[in-house]
C-alpha positions in Angstrom: 97.7 108.0 70.4 98.8 108.6 74.0 101.5 106.3 75.3 100.3 103.4 77.5 101.8 104.3 80.9 102.4 102.2 84.0 102.9 103.4 87.6 104.6 101.1 90.1 105.0 101.6 93.8 107.8 99.8 95.6 107.2 99.0 99.2 108.3 96.9 102.2 106.6 96.9 105.6 105.1 100.3 105.4 101.4 99.6 104.9 100.1 102.9 106.2 102.6 104.9 104.1 101.9 103.0 100.9 98.2 103.4 101.5 98.7 107.2 101.5 100.8 107.0 98.4 98.2 104.9 96.6 95.6 107.5 97.5 97.8 110.3 96.2 98.4 108.5 92.9 94.6 108.0 92.4 93.8 111.6 93.4 96.3 113.3 91.1 96.8 111.0 88.1 95.0 112.1 84.9 96.7 110.2 82.0 94.9 107.4 80.3 95.4 104.5 79.9 97.4 103.9 83.1 98.2 100.5 84.6 99.0 100.3 88.3 101.1 97.8 90.3 102.4 97.6 93.8 105.6 95.6 94.2 105.8 94.3 97.8 109.0 92.8 99.0 107.6 90.2 101.4 106.0 92.5 103.9 104.7 91.0 107.1 102.3 93.9 107.9 99.4 93.0 105.6 100.4 95.2 102.7 99.7 92.5 100.0 96.3 91.7 101.6 95.4 95.3 101.7 96.2 95.7 98.0 94.1 92.6 97.1 91.2 93.9 99.2 91.3 97.2 97.2 91.6 95.3 93.9 95.1 96.6 93.3 97.5 94.3 91.5 100.3 93.4 93.9 103.4 91.4 92.9 105.0 89.9 96.0 107.1 87.0 97.3 109.9 86.5 99.7 112.1 89.4 100.8 114.7 89.7 98.1 115.8 93.4 98.4 115.2 96.5 96.4 116.6 95.4 93.0 114.5 92.3 92.8 111.4 94.2 94.0 111.8 97.0 91.4 112.1 94.3 88.8 108.8 92.9 89.9 107.1 96.2 89.0 109.1 96.9 85.9 108.6 93.5 84.3 104.9 93.4 85.1 104.3 96.8 83.6 106.6 96.5 80.6 106.5 92.8 79.6 103.1 91.7 80.8 100.9 94.8 80.6 102.6 96.3 77.5 103.3 99.8 78.9 105.3 102.2 76.8 106.5 104.2 79.8 106.9 103.0 83.4 107.1 105.3 86.5 108.5 103.8 89.7 107.7 105.5 93.0 109.2 104.5 96.3 106.5 104.1 98.9 107.3 107.4 100.7 107.3 109.5 97.5 103.9 111.0 96.8 102.4 113.1 94.0 101.3 116.6 95.0 100.1 118.1 91.7 97.2 117.3 89.3 98.5 115.5 86.2 101.9 115.1 87.9 102.7 112.1 85.7 102.5 114.1 82.4 106.1 115.5 82.7 107.4 112.1 83.7 105.8 110.3 80.7 107.0 113.0 78.3 110.6 112.9 79.8 110.8 109.1 79.7 109.6 109.0 76.1 112.1 111.7 75.1 115.2 110.6 77.1 114.5 106.9 77.8 115.2 107.3 81.5 114.7 110.2 84.0 115.3 110.5 87.7 114.0 112.7 90.5 115.6 116.1 91.2 115.3 115.9 95.0 115.6 119.3 96.7 118.4 118.0 99.0 120.5 117.3 95.9 120.8 120.8 94.6 124.6 121.0 95.3 125.0 118.4 92.6 122.9 120.3 90.0 125.0 121.5 87.0 122.4 123.1 84.7 118.8 122.9 83.5 115.4 123.8 84.9 114.1 120.3 85.7 111.4 120.0 83.0 111.0 117.2 80.4 112.4 119.5 77.7 115.1 121.0 79.9 116.1 118.4 82.5 118.5 119.2 85.2 122.0 117.8 84.5 123.4 116.5 87.8 126.5 114.8 89.1 124.5 112.5 91.4 121.3 110.6 91.3 118.7 109.4 93.8 116.0 106.8 93.5 112.7 108.1 95.0 111.2 108.3 91.6 112.4 107.2 88.2 110.8 106.6 84.8 111.8 104.3 82.0 110.8 103.8 78.4 110.2 100.3 77.2 112.9 100.7 74.6 115.4 101.5 77.3 114.5 98.4 79.3 114.7 96.3 76.1 118.2 97.5 75.3 119.8 97.9 78.8 117.6 95.4 80.8 116.6 95.3 84.5 118.2 95.8 87.9 120.9 93.3 88.7 119.6 90.7 91.1 123.1 90.3 92.6 122.3 93.4 94.7 120.8 92.3 98.0 118.9 94.6 100.4 119.4 98.3 99.9 122.1 100.4 98.3 123.6 101.3 94.9 121.3 99.1 92.8 119.8 102.2 91.2 123.1 103.8 90.5 124.4 100.8 88.7 121.3 100.5 86.6 121.2 104.1 85.7 124.9 104.1 84.7 124.1 101.1 82.5 121.2 102.9 80.9 123.5 105.9 80.2 126.0 103.6 78.5 123.1 102.5 76.2 122.2 106.1 75.5 119.3 106.7 77.9 118.9 109.2 80.8 122.2 111.0 80.9 125.6 111.3 79.4 129.3 111.1 80.3 131.1 114.5 80.6 134.0 116.3 82.3 132.8 117.6 85.6 135.3 119.7 87.6 138.1 118.2 85.6 137.0 114.5 86.0 135.2 112.3 83.6 131.8 111.7 85.2 128.3 110.3 84.6 125.8 113.2 84.3 122.3 112.2 85.2 119.1 113.8 83.8 116.7 114.8 86.5 113.1 116.0 86.7 111.4 118.1 89.4 108.2 116.4 88.8 105.4 117.4 91.3 106.4 115.1 94.2 107.1 115.2 97.9 109.0 112.7 99.9 107.7 111.8 103.4 110.0 111.2 106.3 109.9 107.5 107.1 112.0 105.0 109.1 115.0 103.8 107.0 116.1 100.2 106.4 119.7 101.4 106.0 122.2 98.7 106.9 125.9 99.9 106.6 127.3 96.4 105.9 124.7 95.9 103.2 125.4 99.3 101.6 129.2 98.6 101.6 128.7 95.2 99.9 126.4 96.7 97.3 128.8 99.7 96.7 131.7 97.2 96.0 129.4 95.3 93.6 128.5 98.5 91.8 132.2 99.2 91.3 132.8 95.7 90.0 130.0 96.1 87.5 131.0 99.7 86.4 132.2 98.6 83.0 129.4 96.1 82.3 127.3 97.1 79.3 125.4 93.8 78.9 121.6 93.7 79.1 120.3 92.1 82.3 117.2 90.0 82.8 115.5 90.2 86.2 116.9 86.8 87.0 120.4 85.3 86.9 119.8 81.5 86.7 117.1 78.9 86.3 116.1 79.0 90.0 115.6 82.7 90.0 113.7 82.6 86.7 111.3 80.1 88.2 110.8 82.1 91.3 110.3 85.4 89.5 107.8 84.0 87.0 105.9 82.2 89.7 105.5 85.6 91.5 104.2 87.3 88.2 101.8 84.5 87.5 100.4 84.6 91.1 99.9 88.4 90.9 97.9 88.0 87.6 95.8 85.3 89.2 95.0 87.2 92.3 94.1 90.6 90.7 93.6 90.2 87.0 92.4 93.8 86.5 94.0 96.8 88.1 94.1 100.3 86.7 94.3 103.8 88.2 90.8 105.3 88.1 91.0 108.6 86.2 88.9 111.2 88.1 
């Protein structure tokens, strides 16, 4: 039986861009069954309303930053919709090849976690061709697309909600997954012990879009990632009772607003 797959798009105030990405996912996806979720981080441009109009399940709430927003999609697809494999796309990352998701599903099932081999990262590539059976081994990682097995999320958990805004939340999470045996290894690179990340080329293109980069925010998150570098504990999407209540309210609201949402297989 084919694994049950989920595709999540992460977005904030880019309605036109995410609309294009949704269209690309619908055009090029062939795997079945596939559940589909948009995680909207409190956009004020009508993104959530657009999704509901199109009968696309949208998990949204107040603006909480990238880590919280990724957890919205991961939790919905893994815990609520029972997906075996989850692919997360940032809103400016668009499929360009028919059945693009096949390699991502295969790689996530085999390695537990896989990331995007972005062309601008080739200076960090160490070996490998970038396929599911022969991933690129790299000394750096980027977050435009990533896939996760349910087993990896069960054992290593979700993004740490202490990260606010943008920056390093994905690095910390992937390092934690590696420590649990998913998506990479630890090796000697140029004489230094280093995380080595597994990357997939994956039939995607990244659009140029305005950035929400904030230097102060990035520096705070980088310091937090360093503080958490030895943490191997599993993380829930929330840290305390207040966050638990807010997070689960968002999930319940999404289920009420759009109870049925799947990619249409063409």
